[in-house]
N, C-alpha and C positions, 0 to 999 in steps of 0.2 A: 344392606342398610342404604337408606336414601339420603344422598348428600345435599338434597334441597330442604331437608327437615331438621329442625333444632328443637330439642326438648329442654325446657328450663325447669330445673328443680330448685325452687326458691320459695321460702316461707313468707317473705316480705312482699305483700301484694302490690305495693307501690313500685318497688324496684322491679318486680316481675313485669308489671305493665309497661314500664319504661323500656325494658329490653324487648318485649313483644313488639312494641311500636317500631323501634329502631330496626329490628331484624325483619319484620314483616315488610316495612317500606323498602328494604333492600332485596326483597324477592324471596325470602325464606318462608317456608311453612313452619309455624311455631305452635307448640303445645306447652302446657304448664302443669307441673305437679308440685304440690305444696308440702308433702310429707315424704320422708325417706322410705317408708315402707311401700310406697306406691311407685317408686321410680322404675324399678326393673320391669314390672308388669306394663307400665305405661310405655317404656322404651320399646318393648317387644311389640306392643299393639300399634304404636305409632311408626315403628321402623325408622327411628331417628338415626341420622348420620353423625350428629354431634349432640352431646348432652352437657349443659351448663349445670354444675352441681355446687350448691352453697354448702360450705363445710359445716354450718350450724343448723342443718335441717333437723326438725323435730322427729321424735320416735326412733329414727335411725340416722346417725350423723353422716355427713357427706363422705368421710373417708370409708366408712362401712359400705356406703352405697357404691363408691368407686370400686372397692374390692369385689363386691357382688357383681357389678357390671363386667369386670375383667374375668370373673370366674365362669360366667355363662358363655358357652360357645357362640351363641347368637348375638351377643353384645360385646364380645371380647375385643373386637377391632374398631369399635366406634370411637370417635374423637371425644375427649373429656376436657372441659375447661373448668377448673376448680376456682370457686370464689372464696377468698380467705379474709380474715381480719388483719393479718400481717403476713409478710413474705415468709414462705417456708421453703426448705430445701427439697426439691422434687426428687433428688437422688436418694435421699433418705427414705422417702415414700416408696420408691422403686425397689429398694432393698427389702421392704416389707410386702412386696407384691402388689402395691397400690401404684399403678403406672398411670399418670395423667399427662396430657399433651401440653398443657400450659396452665397458668394461674393468673388471676386478676385480683388485686387487693382492693377491698372496699374502704372508703367510697371511691367510685370511679365515674367517669363521664360515659354515657351510653355509646358515644362514638368509639370508645376504647373497646367495649365488648364486641362491637361490629368488626373492628380491626382484628381482634384476636380470633373471632369466628372465621373470618376470611382466611387468615393464616393457616389455621388447623385444617379447614376444608380444602385448601390448596394442596396441602401435604397428602390428605386422604385421596384426593382425586388423582394425584400423581401415582400413588400406590395402585389405584384401581386400573390405571392405564398401563401399568407395567406388564411385561410378558407373563409374569406370574403375579396376579393380583393378590394383595394381602401380605406380600413378603417385602421386607425392607432390602435395600442394597447393602453392599459391603461398607460404604462410608458411614451409613447410619449405625450399622452393627459395630463398627470400629469405635465410634463415639460412645455407644452404650457400654462396650467392654472397658473402655478407658475410664468411664465414670465408675464402674463397679470396682475396678482395680484401685482407683483413688480412694474409694470408700471402704476398701479392704473387705468387701463382701465376697462370700464363696459362691461359686457357680460352676456349672458344667457347660462345655461347648462341644457339640457334635458337628463334625465336618463330614459331609456325605457326598460321595461321588458314585457315578454309575460306571461299572467296569464293562468293557466291550462296547461302549457306547459309540465310539467313532466307527467301528466296524459296522455296527447296525445302521448308522447314518449312511455309510457308503453304499450298502446293499439295498436298504429300504427307502432311502431318501430322507431329506431334512424334515419334511412335514411329518413323517412317521416318527422321527426322533423327537420332534417337538411334542407330540402326543404323549410319548413316554415320560418326558420331563414334566409335563403338566400333571400326569397321573401320579408321579412320585410326589409332587407338591401336594396333591390332594391327600395322599397317604400321610404325609407329615402333618398336615392340618388336622386330619381326623384323629391321629394318635395323640397329638398334643391337646386337642379339644376335649379329649376324654379324661385328662388329668384333673385332679382336685386342687389345682393351683392356678392362679392367673399369671404367675411369674414366668411367662414364656415369650421368647423373642425369636421370630422366624426371619431368615434372610436367604435370598437367592443371590449368590455371589456372581455367577455367570454360567451360561451353558447348562451343564448337568451338575453343577456344584452348588450345594446348599449348606446352610449352617443353622443350628438350633441352639439357643442359649436358654438354660432352664436350671432349676435348683440342682445342686450337685448330687443329691441322693437319688435323683430320677434319671440321670444320664444314661446309665447302662440299660435300665428297663425300657426306656423310650427307644434307644438305638436298636435293641434286639427286636422290639415290636415292629418297628419300621422295616427292618430286614425281613421278618417273617411275612409280613403282608406283601412286600415287594416280590419275594421269592414265590409266593403262592400265585400271584397274578401275572407275572412277567411272561409265562409261556403263551398267554393269550395275545401277545403282541407279535407273535411269529406265525408264519405260514405253517400249515400242517406238516409239510415235508421237513421243514427246518426244526420243528418241535420234535418230530420222531427221530431225527438225526442227532438231536441234542445240541443244536447250535448251527452257526454258519460255517461253511467250508472256506478256509482262508489259506493264503500262502505264508509259510513261516520264513524266517531269515535265511534258511538254507534252500528255499525254493520248493519245499515239500508242502503238499496240500494236507491240512489238518482241520479238524473240527474245533472251532474256537470256543464253543460253549455258549450258553444263553447269557444274557446280561445279568449281572449281580451287583451287589452294593459293597463299596468300601466305606467303612464308618470309623472315623477316628474320634476317640473320646479324650478330651483334655479337661482336667479339673483344676480350678484355680487354687483350691485349698491344699493340693499336694505339692505344689512347686511355687516358688516366689517369682511370679511374673511381674514385670514393670511396664510392659507396653503391649498393646493389642497385636502387633506384628509378631512378637515372640510367641504368642499363643497360636497365631495363624501358621507360623513356620513349624511349630511343634506338630500341629495337626497335619500339615502337608507332608512332613517327614513320615508320619505313620501311614498316610494314604499311599505314598510311593512304595512303601515296604509291602503293604498288604495287597496292592493292585496286581502284583505278580503271583499271588497265591490263588488257587482255584476257589470258586464259589464266593458267596457273601461272607464278609469278615468284619467283626468289630474288635478294635484293639485300643487299649487305654495307654495314654502317656504315663510312663512309670518313673521317669527321671525326677529326682527331688531337687536338683540344683540346675 
């Protein structure tokens, strides 16, 4: 997506023209769509970084358009500014899989739309300059989890760590380790992009630690698919002699040389509907406890949080 481009989905030609003039004068490339049915196709063709969507679009209303944009892998991560007749609760929309970045209530001054566009674009640019583009950080994920808990919505959180990663870094170097982390991020994106739901939230917590928030019924399926693709591809990140040996030779605590095994994944599955959580850190701690337990077990493992209280 091009963060210099804004697509305006607006049926009111006068309002659309006002926004075009204001945004064009600020240096943005702007295109306009007047019907809901046209927005997705136009967004793909124009490669918009942000889409302004009027809730009252004809043929297909703005909320349907937003859902469609979030469902398509190529537009899932664009910025969306929703124009509404009255203030609505964006948390309620998120529970339905309609995630928008901000809203603007009509009527408004054209300066307001420029301010909102600048804000959303700044957030998107920050994400693109991250070590893992397209992934949020822990603080953003924490806020999203808190909003879901307050709304009493059910969801699953996958916490994903790479086992044997520090040993790999030590022997192959940090640059090689970075490539493995970026490859895992691509796997996570590919697997979640294939889902028939837009309700997915990706986070890179730090280093080799990732988290995925998604509908509760999809948690295990997605976790197992990520593991399968990782296990299939990870041998390609080792030298031939290390692959044939089955891993790196390392010294254990008793000073004996052992084969440490290839890198694998530890995946913790925490479901909000199975236990009464009140704070994001409770969920994070539950996930970390599971990760610590399965990290000492051989091979890739997915384990679900089973406590009810």
